[in-house]
N, C-alpha and C positions, 0 to 999 in steps of 0.2 A: 504494500500500500504506500504510494508515494504522494505526499501532499505538495501542492503547488503554491500554497499560501500558508502562513503561520497565523492560526486563528484558534482561540479558545472556544470550546463547544460545551454546552450543557446537555448531557445525555440523560434522558429520563426513561426509566424502565416501566413499561406498561404491560409487560408480558406475563407477569406473575412468576417468572423464573428468578429466584434469588441470585443476585450478583450479576445479572445480565448487563445492566448499565455500566458496571465497573469493567466488565470484559470489553465492551465496545469502546469505552473511554480509553482504556489502556491500548487498544489496537490503534486508535487515532493518535495517541501520544507517540507510540512506537513508529507510526507512519510519518511523523514530523509535525503533527499539529501541536499547538501550545500545551505546555505543562499546566496551564490554567484550565484545561478541560476538566470539567467536574461532572458529578452524577447526582441523581435524585430519583424520587419515585414519581411516576406519571400516573395518569388515569388509565385504567385497563383499556387495551386496544388490540385489535386483531391486525392492524396495519401499522407500518412505520411511516411517520411523517417527519419532515424536517422544516420547522418553522423559522423564518428569518425576517429581519427588518429589511425594507426595500433597498436601503443603501448597502446591504451586505449580500446581494444576490450572487456576485462572483465567488465569494467565500462559501456561501451555501452550496453552490454548484460543485465546488472542490470537495466539500465534505460528502455530498451525495455520491460523487464519483468514487471517493475513497471507500465508501461503504457499499458500493455497488447498487445504489438506489436509483430507480428510474426518475425521470424529470417530473413525473406525476406525483412524487412524494414531496416535492417542494411546495410549501405554502407560505406566501407572504403574510406576515403578521399584520393584523389590523391596527395594533397599537405598538409603538416602539418599545414600551416598557414590558411587553409580554414575552420578549425573547432577547437574547444576547444583551 
């Protein structure tokens, strides 16, 4: 996994699998993303979404690519305070 930008990511686990957010966050860090990448618990979900502020679309695309997410997983946040 090779990152093209250095950006911190908030990874939230909505899978119900203990430790999944930590695994994904570590993979991002190992791939060159910021050590400021952190984890948290998300609401239960059956799909993976990547929410980003509109000014950070290129960084969000880099994260999606590193995680193998399709472009349909990218969701622009309605309010800047709700992400990053």
